[in-house]
C-alpha positions in Angstrom: 0.2 0.0 0.0 1.0 3.4 -0.6 2.5 5.4 2.3 1.3 8.6 1.4 -2.3 7.3 1.5 -1.8 5.6 4.7 -0.4 8.6 6.2 -3.3 10.9 4.7 -6.2 8.7 6.0 -4.4 8.2 9.4 -3.5 11.7 10.1 -7.2 12.7 9.1 -8.5 10.0 11.5 -6.1 11.1 14.4 -7.1 14.8 13.8 -10.7 14.0 13.9 -10.4 11.9 17.1 -8.4 14.6 18.8 -10.4 17.7 17.9 -13.6 16.0 18.5 -12.6 14.6 22.0 -11.0 18.0 23.1 -14.0 20.1 21.9 -16.6 17.7 23.3 -14.7 17.8 26.8 -14.5 21.7 26.6 -18.0 22.2 25.7 -19.7 19.7 27.9 -20.0 22.0 30.8 -21.7 24.7 28.8 -23.7 22.7 26.0 -25.8 19.7 26.8 -25.2 17.9 23.6 -21.5 19.1 22.9 -20.8 16.1 20.5 -23.2 17.7 18.1 -21.1 20.6 17.8 -17.6 19.0 18.1 -18.1 16.1 15.6 -18.7 18.4 12.4 -15.8 20.5 13.7 -13.5 17.4 14.1 -14.5 16.3 10.6 -13.7 19.6 9.0 -10.3 19.5 10.9 -9.6 15.9 9.7 -10.4 16.9 6.0 -8.0 20.0 6.3 -5.3 17.7 7.7 -5.8 15.1 4.9 -5.6 17.7 2.2 -2.4 19.2 4.0 -0.7 15.8 4.3 -1.5 14.7 0.7 -0.5 18.0 -0.9 2.3 19.5 1.2 3.7 17.5 4.2 4.5 14.2 2.5 6.8 15.7 0.1 9.4 16.4 2.9 11.1 12.9 3.8 11.9 14.4 7.2 8.2 14.6 8.1 7.3 11.0 7.1 8.2 9.3 10.5 6.0 12.0 12.3 3.3 11.6 9.9 3.1 7.9 10.0 3.7 7.9 13.6 0.7 10.2 14.2 -1.4 8.0 11.8 -0.8 4.9 13.9 -2.6 6.7 16.7 -5.8 6.9 14.8 -5.4 3.4 13.5 -4.7 1.8 16.8 -7.7 3.7 18.6 -9.9 2.5 15.7 -8.6 -1.2 16.1 -9.2 -1.0 19.9 -12.6 0.4 19.6 -13.5 -2.3 16.9 -12.1 -5.1 19.4 -14.1 -3.7 22.1 -17.3 -3.6 20.1 -16.9 -7.1 18.3 -15.6 -9.1 21.1 -17.8 -9.0 24.1 -15.3 -10.6 26.7 -12.8 -7.7 25.7 -15.2 -4.9 26.8 -13.9 -5.0 30.3 -10.3 -5.2 29.3 -10.2 -2.5 26.7 -10.6 0.7 28.6 -10.0 4.2 27.2 -6.7 4.5 29.2 -5.5 1.2 27.8 -6.5 2.0 24.2 -4.6 5.3 24.6 -1.7 3.6 26.0 -1.6 0.9 23.1 -1.9 3.9 20.5 1.0 5.7 22.1 3.1 2.5 21.9 2.2 1.9 18.3 2.9 5.5 17.6 6.4 5.3 19.0 7.1 2.0 17.3 6.1 3.2 13.9 8.0 6.4 14.5 11.2 4.5 15.1 10.7 2.0 12.3 10.2 4.8 9.7 12.9 7.0 11.1 15.3 4.4 10.2 14.6 4.7 6.4 11.9 7.1 5.6 12.4 6.6 1.8 11.4 3.1 2.0 7.9 4.2 2.8 7.5 6.7 0.0 
């Protein structure tokens, strides 16, 4: 698979999750249905990040480890959510804290792997 496409989709997903979660948390005290406000803003931020990654950031080989490492966060959180949803016994094990820890470990591992040879993931 093309590394550029993986980085574009992953950074968009990570940005969407981050912006939506932060805005929902910030607006929860003031707006009853804060997710209704935060989710569209998260989608717009994710689309903007996808366009920026595809058009601008991927051209710099020094940025590729950070882009793919950041992409790993979104993909790992999506995988943890899928496991929590699809495997009923895992629901008690897969908590938000553990999913974030798993995503952080994945991000560091991908960053280190890509840092060794960023041109290989072009």
